[in-house]
C-alpha positions, 0 to 999 in steps of 0.5 A: 085155221091159221093166224098171221098178222099185219105190222107196220109203222104207222099209216102205211094202210094197214087198217085200209088193208084189212077192211077190204080184204076181210071186210072188217071194219079196223078205224081207218082216218089218214093221220098216225095212230088209228089202231090203238089195239089189236083187231082181227078178221078173218079171209077166206081163202081156197075153202080155208078160213084164215085169221088176220091179226091187224097190229098197232102200228110199231115206232122205233124203240118199241122193243124197249117198249115205246107206244106199246110196243112190246105187247104188240112185238109179243103178239106177231111172236105167236104168229104163223106169218107176219105181213109187213106193210111199208110204204111204197115211197119209203121202205128200205127206211122202213123194213130195216127200222121195224126188223131191227124192232122183230129181231130185238125181241127175238122174232128172225124172218125168212129166216131157219133156225140154225143148224147148230148142235148145242148140249151143256154137260156136266163136266168136261169143258168145251168140246166143239166139232166143226164139221166144215170150215169156219170164217168167224168162229174158232175154239176161244170166240165159242169159248169167251162167247159161252163164258158170256152165259156163265157156260164153262162144259157144253158140247157144240156141234157147227155143220155150217159156216156160223156167225155168233149171233147163230151161236147166241141164238142156239143158246138163248133158245127162245128165238122164233123163226116166221115167215115174212112178207113185204108188203108194198102198199100206195103202188098208185103213186109209182110209176111201171118202171118202178112196179117191174123193180120192185116185183124183183124183190124176194119176198115182196108183193106190192099192192094198192090197198085204196085201190084194192090192186093186186089182192090176188097175188098178195093171197096166192103168196099168203096161201104160198108161206103158210105151207097149207094144204087142202083133205076132202072128206068123203061118208062111206057110200056118198060124195066128198064134201069140197065146200069143207076141206080141212086144212093141215099144215105141210109138215105135218100131212099124214094120216094120222096128222088127219085124223088128229085134226077130225077128233082125238077120239079117230086115233083110237078107233082108227083101221084104214083109211082109202085115199082118193087123189095124187097120193094115192098109187091108183084110186082107191087105195087103202093106206094106213096112218103113216100116209102122207097126203098131197093137197086135195086129196079126198079121205074116207076114214074107216073105223073099227067095228 
């Protein structure tokens, strides 16, 4: 089960979305601050159970503790995906403020960790290696940034054209990198022409939570951003169980990862596996624990006798 949360300003429709997506009654009203606690719900999609958390609305100054902001953002840091629910009538203004609050708490949305090598050492000063030309950082600036953190001996390798913020993120080392979908709610209040423009914005899905419009697109995008695959298991001499897939993250999809997900003892007793599906060269293919699986493969694990 994966977790993702919905964050946004008060009264943008987060609770209505949870109510209609997951069938959970999160208190809904047409005034601000109805949700004062985190409300969980479960969505079943493509055979997987996905937990959705409805967080209280974030207000300006949340990262400094206003409106229970620190507790709300601390929950957001633990999730696999963030849905930022925005009012389609004022999306950019709210988006910038929310991103500022989340960034202030070390959350980086739709970004990869900086490709910067950083290693402290006992002596030898600051050694800077630039593998590509830099437009902002040079040895003097790197030294002055490190001096702010009382670091005077370190090896720094810049593997791409990095910024000061990138280097600070690496030094502090407490950033989390989370995919984010911007959910533009209340599209029943705009024109078709405006809707066409919204569809071109990256990482964005327009919906109407109240009318349940475009939920299919939203769920498909959630599945894509969570980066999940389904694996079906097949007991010996029986048909595969297509009703209860084992859901793996697409970054960890070997037979070994599958065994760990089923039960840790399978690792010890594992002999080989039979695989049917897109990852098999022929059906079935006998494979070892390093074999990489593909979405909707069927697997039969054979234990040592």
